C-alpha positions in Angstrom: 20.7 -15.5 0.2 18.8 -16.0 3.4 16.2 -18.8 3.6 12.6 -17.6 3.2 9.9 -18.9 5.4 6.4 -18.7 3.9 3.0 -19.0 5.7 -0.6 -18.3 5.0 -3.3 -16.8 7.2 -7.0 -17.3 6.3 -8.9 -14.0 6.5 -12.5 -12.9 5.8 -11.2 -11.5 2.4 -8.9 -14.3 1.3 -5.7 -15.9 2.3 -2.8 -13.6 3.4 0.7 -14.8 2.5 3.7 -13.7 4.6 7.3 -14.3 3.6 10.1 -13.6 6.0 13.7 -14.4 6.7 14.8 -15.2 10.2 15.2 -11.5 10.9 12.4 -9.6 9.0 9.2 -9.8 7.0 10.1 -9.2 3.4 6.8 -9.7 1.5 3.2 -9.9 2.5 0.1 -9.9 0.3 -3.4 -11.3 -0.3 -3.6 -14.3 -2.6 -6.6 -15.5 -4.4 -5.7 -19.1 -5.0 -3.1 -20.2 -2.4 -3.4 -23.9 -3.2 -3.3 -26.8 -0.8 0.2 -25.8 0.5 -1.4 -22.9 2.3 -3.1 -25.2 4.8 0.1 -27.3 5.3 2.3 -24.2 5.8 -0.1 -22.6 8.2 0.1 -25.6 10.4 3.8 -25.7 10.6 5.2 -22.2 10.5 9.0 -22.7 10.1 10.3 -19.8 12.2 9.4 -17.9 15.3 9.1 -14.6 13.3 6.7 -16.3 10.8 4.6 -17.6 13.7 4.5 -14.1 15.2 3.6 -12.5 11.9 0.8 -15.0 11.3 -0.5 -14.5 14.8 -0.5 -10.7 14.5 -2.4 -10.8 11.1 -5.0 -13.1 12.7 -5.3 -10.7 15.7 -5.9 -7.8 13.2 -8.7 -9.7 11.6 -10.2 -10.6 15.0 -10.3 -6.9 15.9 -7.6 -7.4 18.6 -4.7 -5.6 17.0 -4.4 -2.1 15.5 -0.6 -1.9 15.2 1.8 -4.5 13.8 5.0 -5.0 15.8 7.2 -6.8 13.3 10.7 -6.2 11.9 10.2 -5.2 8.2 12.7 -5.2 5.3 10.9 -4.1 2.2 13.2 -3.8 -0.8 12.8 -0.9 -3.3 14.2 2.4 -4.5 14.9 5.1 -2.0 11.8 7.2 -2.9 9.6 4.1 -2.5 11.2 3.4 0.9 10.5 6.9 2.0 6.8 6.5 1.0 6.5 3.1 2.8 8.0 4.6 5.9 5.4 7.4 5.9 2.6 4.8 5.4 3.6 3.2 8.7 2.5 6.5 10.4 -1.0 6.6 9.1 -3.0 5.5 12.1 -5.4 2.6 12.2 -8.8 3.8 10.9 -7.2 6.9 9.3 -6.6 7.8 5.7 -4.6 10.3 3.8 -4.5 11.3 0.1 -1.8 10.6 -2.4 -1.1 14.3 -2.6 -0.8 14.7 1.1 1.5 11.7 1.3 3.6 13.2 -1.6 3.9 16.5 0.4 4.9 14.5 3.5 7.8 12.9 1.7 9.0 16.3 0.5 7.7 16.3 -3.1 4.1 17.7 -3.3 4.0 17.2 -7.0 4.8 13.5 -6.8 1.4 12.0 -6.2 1.7 9.7 -9.2 5.0 8.5 -7.9 3.4 7.9 -4.5 0.8 5.8 -6.3 3.5 3.8 -7.9 5.2 3.3 -4.6 1.9 2.1 -3.1 1.3 -0.3 -6.0 4.8 -1.8 -5.5 4.5 -2.0 -1.7 6.0 -5.5 -1.0 4.5 -5.8 2.5 0.8 -5.0 2.0 -1.6 -4.6 5.0 1.3 -4.5 7.5 2.6 -1.4 5.6 -0.9 0.1 5.3 -1.0 1.3 1.7 -4.8 0.6 1.8 -5.2 3.8 3.9 -4.3 6.1 1.0 -7.3 7.4 -1.0 -8.0 10.0 -3.6 -8.0 13.7 -2.8 -11.8 13.7 -3.1 -12.2 10.8 -0.8 -12.6 8.2 -3.5 -11.1 4.8 -3.4 -8.4 4.5 -6.1 -6.0 1.8 -6.8 -5.1 -1.2 -4.6 -3.0 -4.1 -5.8 -5.2 -6.5 -4.0 -8.4 -5.1 -5.4 -10.7 -2.2 -4.5 -13.2 -4.6 -2.8 -10.5 -5.6 -0.3 -9.4 -2.0 0.2 -13.0 -1.0 1.0 -13.4 -3.9 3.3 -10.2 -3.0 5.2 -11.1 0.6 5.6 -14.6 -0.3 6.8 -13.2 -2.9 9.1 -10.8 -0.4 10.7 -13.4 2.3 11.1 -15.8 -0.2 12.8 -13.1 -1.2 15.3 -11.6 2.3 15.8 -10.9 3.4 19.3 -10.1 7.0 18.5 -12.5 8.7 16.1 -11.4 11.1 13.3 -7.9 9.6 13.0 -5.9 11.3 10.3 -2.2 11.9 9.7 -1.5 14.6 7.0 
């Protein structure tokens, strides 16, 4: 098993934890109570990739980055992987519905399964599951909390360079 490197980035909506190997980001999520180790780990990122990932997340929250450029290695069933791949194509500031995403992966009746894939997304924010909303435009489900989802969508819209971004 490859060694994991873990780092934390403070954000306006809580600490963001990133876990990576030497070759790829494998997990990323918001944490509510990172503990004192978060401050220590942020100061001494243990790999070049972790440093790069922490910097890109910081740039996102500074309004200086709209696209993450990191090698990713999320682990999950093939259907989940296909959903996560499609999520990477939802543009910054854009949204899509669970149903539209289900159709985009070739199974228009699988909106609940898409919701499950989103909920189990191991690389939150970087794989932007927060950009998936209900068919009626409502905010539904987000593993890190609806308040964070609303904040992220509002943040992206306020920093959007291209208006009316949408994918599906």
